[in-house]
N, CA, C, O and the ligand as a Tripos MOL2 file, in Angstrom:
@<TRIPOS>MOLECULE
protein
  273   271    69     0     0
PROTEIN
NO_CHARGES

@<TRIPOS>ATOM
      1 N          91.5160 -158.1350   24.1170 N.3       1 MET1
      2 CA         92.4960 -159.2230   24.2510 C.3       1 MET1
      3 C          92.7630 -159.8880   22.9040 C.2       1 MET1
      4 O          91.8700 -160.0270   22.0680 O.2       1 MET1
      5 N          93.9840 -160.2810   22.7250 N.am      2 THR2
      6 CA         94.3610 -160.9820   21.5030 C.3       2 THR2
      7 C          94.1710 -162.4870   21.7100 C.2       2 THR2
      8 O          94.3430 -162.9980   22.8170 O.2       2 THR2
      9 N          93.8220 -163.1730   20.6540 N.am      3 ASP3
     10 CA         93.7440 -164.6220   20.7550 C.3       3 ASP3
     11 C          94.9540 -165.2710   20.0970 C.2       3 ASP3
     12 O          94.9850 -166.4860   19.8990 O.2       3 ASP3
     13 N          95.9460 -164.4590   19.7620 N.am      4 LEU4
     14 CA         97.1720 -164.9940   19.1790 C.3       4 LEU4
     15 C          98.0290 -165.5920   20.2790 C.2       4 LEU4
     16 O          98.2460 -164.9720   21.3200 O.2       4 LEU4
     17 N          98.5110 -166.7960   20.0400 N.am      5 MET5
     18 CA         99.2690 -167.5000   21.0590 C.3       5 MET5
     19 C         100.7180 -167.6970   20.6140 C.2       5 MET5
     20 O         101.0060 -167.8540   19.4270 O.2       5 MET5
     21 N         101.6080 -167.6850   21.5830 N.am      6 CYS6
     22 CA        103.0330 -167.8930   21.3450 C.3       6 CYS6
     23 C         103.2650 -169.2260   20.6150 C.2       6 CYS6
     24 O         102.6210 -170.2320   20.9140 O.2       6 CYS6
     25 N         104.1930 -169.2100   19.6550 N.am      7 SER7
     26 CA        104.4840 -170.4130   18.8650 C.3       7 SER7
     27 C         105.4610 -171.3520   19.5500 C.2       7 SER7
     28 O         105.6580 -172.4780   19.0920 O.2       7 SER7
     29 N         106.0730 -170.9120   20.6320 N.am      8 ALA8
     30 CA        107.0450 -171.7730   21.3080 C.3       8 ALA8
     31 C         106.3550 -173.0280   21.8370 C.2       8 ALA8
     32 O         105.2150 -172.9870   22.2990 O.2       8 ALA8
     33 N         107.0740 -174.1340   21.7560 N.am      9 LYS9
     34 CA        106.5030 -175.4160   22.1340 C.3       9 LYS9
     35 C         106.0300 -175.4040   23.5830 C.2       9 LYS9
     36 O         106.7950 -175.0770   24.4910 O.2       9 LYS9
     37 N         104.7850 -175.7570   23.7910 N.am     10 GLY10
     38 CA        104.2570 -175.8690   25.1410 C.3      10 GLY10
     39 C         103.8660 -174.5620   25.7910 C.2      10 GLY10
     40 O         103.3640 -174.5600   26.9150 O.2      10 GLY10
     41 N         104.0870 -173.4360   25.1010 N.am     11 CYS11
     42 CA        103.7780 -172.1390   25.6840 C.3      11 CYS11
     43 C         102.3680 -171.7310   25.3070 C.2      11 CYS11
     44 O         101.9600 -171.8690   24.1540 O.2      11 CYS11
     45 N         101.6250 -171.2310   26.2800 N.am     12 ARG12
     46 CA        100.2550 -170.8100   26.0250 C.3      12 ARG12
     47 C         100.0520 -169.3300   26.3150 C.2      12 ARG12
     48 O          98.9230 -168.8690   26.4830 O.2      12 ARG12
     49 N         101.1510 -168.5950   26.3710 N.am     13 GLU13
     50 CA        101.0700 -167.1520   26.6040 C.3      13 GLU13
     51 C         100.5450 -166.4460   25.3600 C.2      13 GLU13
     52 O         100.6500 -166.9590   24.2460 O.2      13 GLU13
     53 N          99.9810 -165.2640   25.5700 N.am     14 SER14
     54 CA         99.5850 -164.4230   24.4490 C.3      14 SER14
     55 C         100.8290 -163.9160   23.7350 C.2      14 SER14
     56 O         101.8310 -163.5640   24.3570 O.2      14 SER14
     57 N         100.7330 -163.8920   22.4170 N.am     15 ALA15
     58 CA        101.8680 -163.4290   21.6190 C.3      15 ALA15
     59 C         101.8880 -161.9070   21.5530 C.2      15 ALA15
     60 O         100.8540 -161.2660   21.3650 O.2      15 ALA15
     61 N         103.0790 -161.3440   21.7100 N.am     16 LEU16
     62 CA        103.2700 -159.9020   21.5680 C.3      16 LEU16
     63 C         104.0510 -159.5730   20.3060 C.2      16 LEU16
     64 O         103.9630 -158.4660   19.7750 O.2      16 LEU16
     65 N         104.8180 -160.5540   19.8310 N.am     17 TRP17
     66 CA        105.7310 -160.3180   18.7190 C.3      17 TRP17
     67 C         105.4650 -161.3040   17.5940 C.2      17 TRP17
     68 O         105.0740 -162.4500   17.8160 O.2      17 TRP17
     69 N         105.6900 -160.8210   16.3830 N.am     18 ALA18
     70 CA        105.5870 -161.6720   15.1960 C.3      18 ALA18
     71 C         106.9470 -161.6940   14.5080 C.2      18 ALA18
     72 O         107.4470 -160.6660   14.0520 O.2      18 ALA18
     73 N         107.5230 -162.8650   14.4440 N.am     19 LEU19
     74 CA        108.8060 -163.0400   13.7820 C.3      19 LEU19
     75 C         108.5430 -163.4770   12.3500 C.2      19 LEU19
     76 O         107.9620 -164.5350   12.1070 O.2      19 LEU19
     77 N         108.9740 -162.6580   11.4130 N.am     20 ARG20
     78 CA        108.7360 -162.9270   10.0070 C.3      20 ARG20
     79 C         109.9880 -163.5410    9.4190 C.2      20 ARG20
     80 O         111.0730 -162.9650    9.4890 O.2      20 ARG20
     81 N         109.8210 -164.7330    8.8310 N.am     21 TRP21
     82 CA        111.0130 -165.4280    8.3730 C.3      21 TRP21
     83 C         110.7730 -166.1170    7.0480 C.2      21 TRP21
     84 O         109.6410 -166.2600    6.5850 O.2      21 TRP21
     85 N         111.8720 -166.5360    6.4580 N.am     22 ASN22
     86 CA        111.8280 -167.1630    5.1360 C.3      22 ASN22
     87 C         112.9930 -168.1320    5.0280 C.2      22 ASN22
     88 O         114.1360 -167.7950    5.3370 O.2      22 ASN22
     89 N         112.6840 -169.3220    4.5910 N.am     23 ASN23
     90 CA        113.7340 -170.3010    4.2900 C.3      23 ASN23
     91 C         113.9070 -170.3400    2.7780 C.2      23 ASN23
     92 O         113.0630 -170.8940    2.0730 O.2      23 ASN23
     93 N         115.0040 -169.7520    2.2660 N.am     24 PRO24
     94 CA        115.1720 -169.6390    0.8120 C.3      24 PRO24
     95 C         115.1890 -170.9860    0.0940 C.2      24 PRO24
     96 O         114.9480 -171.0450   -1.1120 O.2      24 PRO24
     97 N         115.4680 -172.0610    0.8160 N.am     25 LYS25
     98 CA        115.4780 -173.3780    0.1720 C.3      25 LYS25
     99 C         114.0670 -173.9150   -0.0270 C.2      25 LYS25
    100 O         113.8490 -174.7810   -0.8740 O.2      25 LYS25
    101 N         113.1130 -173.4130    0.7390 N.am     26 LEU26
    102 CA        111.7420 -173.9160    0.6850 C.3      26 LEU26
    103 C         110.7470 -172.9110    0.1380 C.2      26 LEU26
    104 O         109.7270 -173.2870   -0.4380 O.2      26 LEU26
    105 N         111.0450 -171.6270    0.3200 N.am     27 HIS27
    106 CA        110.0380 -170.6000    0.0560 C.3      27 HIS27
    107 C         110.5010 -169.6280   -1.0170 C.2      27 HIS27
    108 O         111.6980 -169.4080   -1.2060 O.2      27 HIS27
    109 N         109.5300 -169.0500   -1.7170 N.am     28 ASP28
    110 CA        109.8310 -167.9320   -2.5900 C.3      28 ASP28
    111 C         110.4240 -166.8090   -1.7440 C.2      28 ASP28
    112 O         110.0940 -166.6690   -0.5670 O.2      28 ASP28
    113 N         111.3100 -166.0020   -2.3580 N.am     29 PRO29
    114 CA        111.9760 -164.9360   -1.5810 C.3      29 PRO29
    115 C         111.0080 -163.9570   -0.9340 C.2      29 PRO29
    116 O         111.3050 -163.4050    0.1260 O.2      29 PRO29
    117 N         109.8490 -163.7330   -1.5590 N.am     30 GLN30
    118 CA        108.8910 -162.7460   -1.0200 C.3      30 GLN30
    119 C         108.0120 -163.3540    0.0640 C.2      30 GLN30
    120 O         107.3660 -162.6310    0.8220 O.2      30 GLN30
    121 N         107.9880 -164.6630    0.1390 N.am     31 ARG31
    122 CA        107.1130 -165.3430    1.0920 C.3      31 ARG31
    123 C         107.5870 -165.0880    2.5150 C.2      31 ARG31
    124 O         108.7900 -165.0450    2.7750 O.2      31 ARG31
    125 N         106.6480 -164.9190    3.4300 N.am     32 ARG32
    126 CA        107.0040 -164.7690    4.8360 C.3      32 ARG32
    127 C         106.2160 -165.7510    5.6760 C.2      32 ARG32
    128 O         104.9860 -165.7870    5.6440 O.2      32 ARG32
    129 N         106.9520 -166.5400    6.4230 N.am     33 LYS33
    130 CA        106.3400 -167.3620    7.4540 C.3      33 LYS33
    131 C         106.3320 -166.5340    8.7330 C.2      33 LYS33
    132 O         107.1820 -165.6640    8.9260 O.2      33 LYS33
    133 N         105.3820 -166.8070    9.5890 N.am     34 THR34
    134 CA        105.2840 -166.0360   10.8280 C.3      34 THR34
    135 C         105.2870 -166.9630   12.0310 C.2      34 THR34
    136 O         104.5100 -167.9150   12.1090 O.2      34 THR34
    137 N         106.1630 -166.6670   12.9520 N.am     35 TRP35
    138 CA        106.1170 -167.2870   14.2700 C.3      35 TRP35
    139 C         105.6980 -166.2220   15.2550 C.2      35 TRP35
    140 O         106.1660 -165.0850   15.1990 O.2      35 TRP35
    141 N         104.8210 -166.5970   16.1490 N.am     36 LEU36
    142 CA        104.3860 -165.6630   17.1830 C.3      36 LEU36
    143 C         105.1460 -165.9550   18.4640 C.2      36 LEU36
    144 O         105.4300 -167.1070   18.7910 O.2      36 LEU36
    145 N         105.4670 -164.8870   19.1790 N.am     37 ALA37
    146 CA        106.2520 -165.0640   20.3940 C.3      37 ALA37
    147 C         105.7320 -164.1880   21.5210 C.2      37 ALA37
    148 O         105.3590 -163.0340   21.3080 O.2      37 ALA37
    149 N         105.7110 -164.7530   22.7230 N.am     38 CYS38
    150 CA        105.4640 -163.9490   23.9050 C.3      38 CYS38
    151 C         106.7780 -163.2540   24.2770 C.2      38 CYS38
    152 O         107.8150 -163.5160   23.6680 O.2      38 CYS38
    153 N         106.7300 -162.3770   25.2710 N.am     39 GLU39
    154 CA        107.9320 -161.6360   25.6520 C.3      39 GLU39
    155 C         109.0570 -162.6050   26.0450 C.2      39 GLU39
    156 O         110.2210 -162.3730   25.7190 O.2      39 GLU39
    157 N         108.7110 -163.6630   26.7280 N.am     40 ALA40
    158 CA        109.7360 -164.5760   27.2460 C.3      40 ALA40
    159 C         110.4040 -165.3910   26.1470 C.2      40 ALA40
    160 O         111.5650 -165.7760   26.2840 O.2      40 ALA40
    161 N         109.6950 -165.6540   25.0700 N.am     41 HIS41
    162 CA        110.2300 -166.5340   24.0320 C.3      41 HIS41
    163 C         110.7640 -165.7990   22.8130 C.2      41 HIS41
    164 O         111.3160 -166.4200   21.9050 O.2      41 HIS41
    165 N         110.6020 -164.4730   22.7860 N.am     42 ARG42
    166 CA        111.0590 -163.7240   21.6090 C.3      42 ARG42
    167 C         112.5480 -163.9730   21.3280 C.2      42 ARG42
    168 O         112.9220 -164.3170   20.2070 O.2      42 ARG42
    169 N         113.3840 -163.7990   22.3430 N.am     43 ASP43
    170 CA        114.8280 -163.9660   22.1540 C.3      43 ASP43
    171 C         115.1660 -165.3690   21.6830 C.2      43 ASP43
    172 O         115.9730 -165.5470   20.7710 O.2      43 ASP43
    173 N         114.5570 -166.3500   22.2950 N.am     44 HIS44
    174 CA        114.8320 -167.7450   21.9460 C.3      44 HIS44
    175 C         114.4990 -168.0250   20.4820 C.2      44 HIS44
    176 O         115.2960 -168.6200   19.7570 O.2      44 HIS44
    177 N         113.3260 -167.5930   20.0610 N.am     45 LEU45
    178 CA        112.8950 -167.8660   18.6880 C.3      45 LEU45
    179 C         113.6890 -167.0340   17.6860 C.2      45 LEU45
    180 O         114.0260 -167.5100   16.6020 O.2      45 LEU45
    181 N         113.9860 -165.7940   18.0520 N.am     46 GLU46
    182 CA        114.8030 -164.9570   17.1520 C.3      46 GLU46
    183 C         116.1850 -165.5710   16.9710 C.2      46 GLU46
    184 O         116.7240 -165.5930   15.8640 O.2      46 GLU46
    185 N         116.7460 -166.0620   18.0490 N.am     47 HIS47
    186 CA        118.0750 -166.6550   17.9760 C.3      47 HIS47
    187 C         118.0610 -167.8940   17.0850 C.2      47 HIS47
    188 O         118.9730 -168.1030   16.2850 O.2      47 HIS47
    189 N         117.0320 -168.7060   17.2260 N.am     48 PHE48
    190 CA        116.8940 -169.9150   16.4150 C.3      48 PHE48
    191 C         116.8600 -169.5580   14.9350 C.2      48 PHE48
    192 O         117.5530 -170.1770   14.1280 O.2      48 PHE48
    193 N         116.0560 -168.5610   14.5790 N.am     49 LEU49
    194 CA        115.9170 -168.1800   13.1690 C.3      49 LEU49
    195 C         117.1540 -167.4480   12.6690 C.2      49 LEU49
    196 O         117.5860 -167.6590   11.5360 O.2      49 LEU49
    197 N         117.7210 -166.5940   13.5020 N.am     50 SER50
    198 CA        118.9060 -165.8390   13.0970 C.3      50 SER50
    199 C         120.0800 -166.7670   12.8170 C.2      50 SER50
    200 O         120.8490 -166.5470   11.8810 O.2      50 SER50
    201 N         120.2080 -167.8030   13.6360 N.am     51 ALA51
    202 CA        121.3160 -168.7370   13.4730 C.3      51 ALA51
    203 C         121.2600 -169.4310   12.1210 C.2      51 ALA51
    204 O         122.2810 -169.8740   11.5940 O.2      51 ALA51
    205 N         120.0500 -169.5210   11.5660 N.am     52 ARG52
    206 CA        119.8810 -170.1650   10.2600 C.3      52 ARG52
    207 C         119.7090 -169.1450    9.1390 C.2      52 ARG52
    208 O         119.4320 -169.4990    7.9940 O.2      52 ARG52
    209 N         119.8790 -167.8790    9.4890 N.am     53 SER53
    210 CA        119.7200 -166.7840    8.5190 C.3      53 SER53
    211 C         118.3270 -166.7580    7.8970 C.2      53 SER53
    212 O         118.1630 -166.3830    6.7350 O.2      53 SER53
    213 N         117.3300 -167.1570    8.6770 N.am     54 PHE54
    214 CA        115.9490 -167.1680    8.1850 C.3      54 PHE54
    215 C         115.1790 -165.9160    8.5910 C.2      54 PHE54
    216 O         114.2050 -165.5420    7.9380 O.2      54 PHE54
    217 N         115.6150 -165.2710    9.6710 N.am     55 LEU55
    218 CA        114.8330 -164.1670   10.2190 C.3      55 LEU55
    219 C         114.9160 -162.9410    9.3160 C.2      55 LEU55
    220 O         116.0070 -162.5160    8.9370 O.2      55 LEU55
    221 N         113.7700 -162.3780    8.9750 N.am     56 ARG56
    222 CA        113.7290 -161.1730    8.1450 C.3      56 ARG56
    223 C         113.3750 -159.9420    8.9730 C.2      56 ARG56
    224 O         113.9740 -158.8800    8.8030 O.2      56 ARG56
    225 N         112.4110 -160.0860    9.8630 N.am     57 GLU57
    226 CA        112.0580 -158.9430   10.7110 C.3      57 GLU57
    227 C         111.2150 -159.4230   11.8830 C.2      57 GLU57
    228 O         110.5800 -160.4760   11.8320 O.2      57 GLU57
    229 N         111.2280 -158.6250   12.9280 N.am     58 THR58
    230 CA        110.3390 -158.8610   14.0590 C.3      58 THR58
    231 C         109.4530 -157.6320   14.2060 C.2      58 THR58
    232 O         109.9420 -156.5050   14.2820 O.2      58 THR58
    233 N         108.1520 -157.8620   14.2450 N.am     59 ILE59
    234 CA        107.2210 -156.7620   14.3760 C.3      59 ILE59
    235 C         106.2500 -157.0530   15.5150 C.2      59 ILE59
    236 O         106.0940 -158.1950   15.9490 O.2      59 ILE59
    237 N         105.6130 -156.0070   15.9790 N.am     60 SER60
    238 CA        104.5670 -156.1930   16.9740 C.3      60 SER60
    239 C         103.3680 -156.8940   16.3310 C.2      60 SER60
    240 O         103.0760 -156.6670   15.1570 O.2      60 SER60
    241 N         102.6850 -157.7310   17.0810 N.am     61 VAL61
    242 CA        101.5210 -158.4160   16.5080 C.3      61 VAL61
    243 C         100.4510 -157.4150   16.0670 C.2      61 VAL61
    244 O          99.6370 -157.7090   15.1920 O.2      61 VAL61
    245 N         100.4620 -156.2440   16.6760 N.am     62 THR62
    246 CA         99.4720 -155.2400   16.2740 C.3      62 THR62
    247 C          99.7880 -154.6860   14.8910 C.2      62 THR62
    248 O          98.9190 -154.1040   14.2420 O.2      62 THR62
    249 N         101.0290 -154.8650   14.4350 N.am     63 ASP63
    250 CA        101.4110 -154.4050   13.0810 C.3      63 ASP63
    251 C         101.3200 -155.5180   12.0470 C.2      63 ASP63
    252 O         101.6280 -155.3170   10.8730 O.2      63 ASP63
    253 N         100.8980 -156.6810   12.4930 N.am     64 LEU64
    254 CA        100.8190 -157.8190   11.5890 C.3      64 LEU64
    255 C          99.7290 -157.5910   10.5410 C.2      64 LEU64
    256 O          98.5810 -157.3070   10.8840 O.2      64 LEU64
    257 N         100.0900 -157.7160    9.2740 N.am     65 PRO65
    258 CA         99.0610 -157.5420    8.2380 C.3      65 PRO65
    259 C          98.0340 -158.6680    8.2980 C.2      65 PRO65
    260 O          98.3380 -159.7800    8.7310 O.2      65 PRO65
    261 N          96.8380 -158.3700    7.8650 N.am     66 ASP66
    262 CA         95.7980 -159.3850    7.7850 C.3      66 ASP66
    263 C          96.0550 -160.2850    6.6000 C.2      66 ASP66
    264 O          95.9080 -159.8680    5.4510 O.2      66 ASP66
    265 N          96.4310 -161.4970    6.8700 N.am     67 GLU67
    266 CA         96.6030 -162.4520    5.7940 C.3      67 GLU67
    267 C          96.2640 -163.8340    6.3240 C.2      67 GLU67
    268 O          96.6780 -164.1990    7.4240 O.2      67 GLU67
    269 N          95.5460 -164.5660    5.5830 N.am     68 ALA68
    270 CA         95.0710 -165.8680    6.0320 C.3      68 ALA68
    271 C          96.2380 -166.8450    6.1660 C.2      68 ALA68
    272 O          96.0350 -168.0020    6.5360 O.2      68 ALA68
    273 ZN        106.0350 -168.1350   24.8580 Zn       69 ZN69
@<TRIPOS>BOND
     1     1     2 1
     2     2     3 1
     3     3     4 2
     4     3     5 am
     5     5     6 1
     6     6     7 1
     7     7     8 2
     8     7     9 am
     9     9    10 1
    10    10    11 1
    11    11    12 2
    12    11    13 am
    13    13    14 1
    14    14    15 1
    15    15    16 2
    16    15    17 am
    17    17    18 1
    18    18    19 1
    19    19    20 2
    20    19    21 am
    21    21    22 1
    22    22    23 1
    23    23    24 2
    24    23    25 am
    25    25    26 1
    26    26    27 1
    27    27    28 2
    28    27    29 am
    29    29    30 1
    30    30    31 1
    31    31    32 2
    32    31    33 am
    33    33    34 1
    34    34    35 1
    35    35    36 2
    36    35    37 am
    37    37    38 1
    38    38    39 1
    39    39    40 2
    40    39    41 am
    41    41    42 1
    42    42    43 1
    43    43    44 2
    44    43    45 am
    45    45    46 1
    46    46    47 1
    47    47    48 2
    48    47    49 am
    49    49    50 1
    50    50    51 1
    51    51    52 2
    52    51    53 am
    53    53    54 1
    54    54    55 1
    55    55    56 2
    56    55    57 am
    57    57    58 1
    58    58    59 1
    59    59    60 2
    60    59    61 am
    61    61    62 1
    62    62    63 1
    63    63    64 2
    64    63    65 am
    65    65    66 1
    66    66    67 1
    67    67    68 2
    68    67    69 am
    69    69    70 1
    70    70    71 1
    71    71    72 2
    72    71    73 am
    73    73    74 1
    74    74    75 1
    75    75    76 2
    76    75    77 am
    77    77    78 1
    78    78    79 1
    79    79    80 2
    80    79    81 am
    81    81    82 1
    82    82    83 1
    83    83    84 2
    84    83    85 am
    85    85    86 1
    86    86    87 1
    87    87    88 2
    88    87    89 am
    89    89    90 1
    90    90    91 1
    91    91    92 2
    92    91    93 am
    93    93    94 1
    94    94    95 1
    95    95    96 2
    96    95    97 am
    97    97    98 1
    98    98    99 1
    99    99   100 2
   100    99   101 am
   101   101   102 1
   102   102   103 1
   103   103   104 2
   104   103   105 am
   105   105   106 1
   106   106   107 1
   107   107   108 2
   108   107   109 am
   109   109   110 1
   110   110   111 1
   111   111   112 2
   112   111   113 am
   113   113   114 1
   114   114   115 1
   115   115   116 2
   116   115   117 am
   117   117   118 1
   118   118   119 1
   119   119   120 2
   120   119   121 am
   121   121   122 1
   122   122   123 1
   123   123   124 2
   124   123   125 am
   125   125   126 1
   126   126   127 1
   127   127   128 2
   128   127   129 am
   129   129   130 1
   130   130   131 1
   131   131   132 2
   132   131   133 am
   133   133   134 1
   134   134   135 1
   135   135   136 2
   136   135   137 am
   137   137   138 1
   138   138   139 1
   139   139   140 2
   140   139   141 am
   141   141   142 1
   142   142   143 1
   143   143   144 2
   144   143   145 am
   145   145   146 1
   146   146   147 1
   147   147   148 2
   148   147   149 am
   149   149   150 1
   150   150   151 1
   151   151   152 2
   152   151   153 am
   153   153   154 1
   154   154   155 1
   155   155   156 2
   156   155   157 am
   157   157   158 1
   158   158   159 1
   159   159   160 2
   160   159   161 am
   161   161   162 1
   162   162   163 1
   163   163   164 2
   164   163   165 am
   165   165   166 1
   166   166   167 1
   167   167   168 2
   168   167   169 am
   169   169   170 1
   170   170   171 1
   171   171   172 2
   172   171   173 am
   173   173   174 1
   174   174   175 1
   175   175   176 2
   176   175   177 am
   177   177   178 1
   178   178   179 1
   179   179   180 2
   180   179   181 am
   181   181   182 1
   182   182   183 1
   183   183   184 2
   184   183   185 am
   185   185   186 1
   186   186   187 1
   187   187   188 2
   188   187   189 am
   189   189   190 1
   190   190   191 1
   191   191   192 2
   192   191   193 am
   193   193   194 1
   194   194   195 1
   195   195   196 2
   196   195   197 am
   197   197   198 1
   198   198   199 1
   199   199   200 2
   200   199   201 am
   201   201   202 1
   202   202   203 1
   203   203   204 2
   204   203   205 am
   205   205   206 1
   206   206   207 1
   207   207   208 2
   208   207   209 am
   209   209   210 1
   210   210   211 1
   211   211   212 2
   212   211   213 am
   213   213   214 1
   214   214   215 1
   215   215   216 2
   216   215   217 am
   217   217   218 1
   218   218   219 1
   219   219   220 2
   220   219   221 am
   221   221   222 1
   222   222   223 1
   223   223   224 2
   224   223   225 am
   225   225   226 1
   226   226   227 1
   227   227   228 2
   228   227   229 am
   229   229   230 1
   230   230   231 1
   231   231   232 2
   232   231   233 am
   233   233   234 1
   234   234   235 1
   235   235   236 2
   236   235   237 am
   237   237   238 1
   238   238   239 1
   239   239   240 2
   240   239   241 am
   241   241   242 1
   242   242   243 1
   243   243   244 2
   244   243   245 am
   245   245   246 1
   246   246   247 1
   247   247   248 2
   248   247   249 am
   249   249   250 1
   250   250   251 1
   251   251   252 2
   252   251   253 am
   253   253   254 1
   254   254   255 1
   255   255   256 2
   256   255   257 am
   257   257   258 1
   258   258   259 1
   259   259   260 2
   260   259   261 am
   261   261   262 1
   262   262   263 1
   263   263   264 2
   264   263   265 am
   265   265   266 1
   266   266   267 1
   267   267   268 2
   268   267   269 am
   269   269   270 1
   270   270   271 1
   271   271   272 2
@<TRIPOS>SUBSTRUCTURE
     1 MET1         2 RESIDUE 1 A MET
     2 THR2         6 RESIDUE 1 A THR
     3 ASP3        10 RESIDUE 1 A ASP
     4 LEU4        14 RESIDUE 1 A LEU
     5 MET5        18 RESIDUE 1 A MET
     6 CYS6        22 RESIDUE 1 A CYS
     7 SER7        26 RESIDUE 1 A SER
     8 ALA8        30 RESIDUE 1 A ALA
     9 LYS9        34 RESIDUE 1 A LYS
    10 GLY10       38 RESIDUE 1 A GLY
    11 CYS11       42 RESIDUE 1 A CYS
    12 ARG12       46 RESIDUE 1 A ARG
    13 GLU13       50 RESIDUE 1 A GLU
    14 SER14       54 RESIDUE 1 A SER
    15 ALA15       58 RESIDUE 1 A ALA
    16 LEU16       62 RESIDUE 1 A LEU
    17 TRP17       66 RESIDUE 1 A TRP
    18 ALA18       70 RESIDUE 1 A ALA
    19 LEU19       74 RESIDUE 1 A LEU
    20 ARG20       78 RESIDUE 1 A ARG
    21 TRP21       82 RESIDUE 1 A TRP
    22 ASN22       86 RESIDUE 1 A ASN
    23 ASN23       90 RESIDUE 1 A ASN
    24 PRO24       94 RESIDUE 1 A PRO
    25 LYS25       98 RESIDUE 1 A LYS
    26 LEU26      102 RESIDUE 1 A LEU
    27 HIS27      106 RESIDUE 1 A HIS
    28 ASP28      110 RESIDUE 1 A ASP
    29 PRO29      114 RESIDUE 1 A PRO
    30 GLN30      118 RESIDUE 1 A GLN
    31 ARG31      122 RESIDUE 1 A ARG
    32 ARG32      126 RESIDUE 1 A ARG
    33 LYS33      130 RESIDUE 1 A LYS
    34 THR34      134 RESIDUE 1 A THR
    35 TRP35      138 RESIDUE 1 A TRP
    36 LEU36      142 RESIDUE 1 A LEU
    37 ALA37      146 RESIDUE 1 A ALA
    38 CYS38      150 RESIDUE 1 A CYS
    39 GLU39      154 RESIDUE 1 A GLU
    40 ALA40      158 RESIDUE 1 A ALA
    41 HIS41      162 RESIDUE 1 A HIS
    42 ARG42      166 RESIDUE 1 A ARG
    43 ASP43      170 RESIDUE 1 A ASP
    44 HIS44      174 RESIDUE 1 A HIS
    45 LEU45      178 RESIDUE 1 A LEU
    46 GLU46      182 RESIDUE 1 A GLU
    47 HIS47      186 RESIDUE 1 A HIS
    48 PHE48      190 RESIDUE 1 A PHE
    49 LEU49      194 RESIDUE 1 A LEU
    50 SER50      198 RESIDUE 1 A SER
    51 ALA51      202 RESIDUE 1 A ALA
    52 ARG52      206 RESIDUE 1 A ARG
    53 SER53      210 RESIDUE 1 A SER
    54 PHE54      214 RESIDUE 1 A PHE
    55 LEU55      218 RESIDUE 1 A LEU
    56 ARG56      222 RESIDUE 1 A ARG
    57 GLU57      226 RESIDUE 1 A GLU
    58 THR58      230 RESIDUE 1 A THR
    59 ILE59      234 RESIDUE 1 A ILE
    60 SER60      238 RESIDUE 1 A SER
    61 VAL61      242 RESIDUE 1 A VAL
    62 THR62      246 RESIDUE 1 A THR
    63 ASP63      250 RESIDUE 1 A ASP
    64 LEU64      254 RESIDUE 1 A LEU
    65 PRO65      258 RESIDUE 1 A PRO
    66 ASP66      262 RESIDUE 1 A ASP
    67 GLU67      266 RESIDUE 1 A GLU
    68 ALA68      270 RESIDUE 1 A ALA
    69 ZN69       273 GROUP 0 **** ****
């Protein structure tokens, strides 16, 4: 079992997806912030990031690199 939890507000589901994003006004271009999403919240969170042109990629949490 994974202990990764969905980043959506109030959601306590296990995360299946990792949304990798970057805000060019705040972050270096290579920097990636990660939001975790359960199946139900993936679309919602992707839409939020896409609307702001922040979303870079969505990957499975199992493909998430180990980084603190
Ligand atoms: Zn969720």
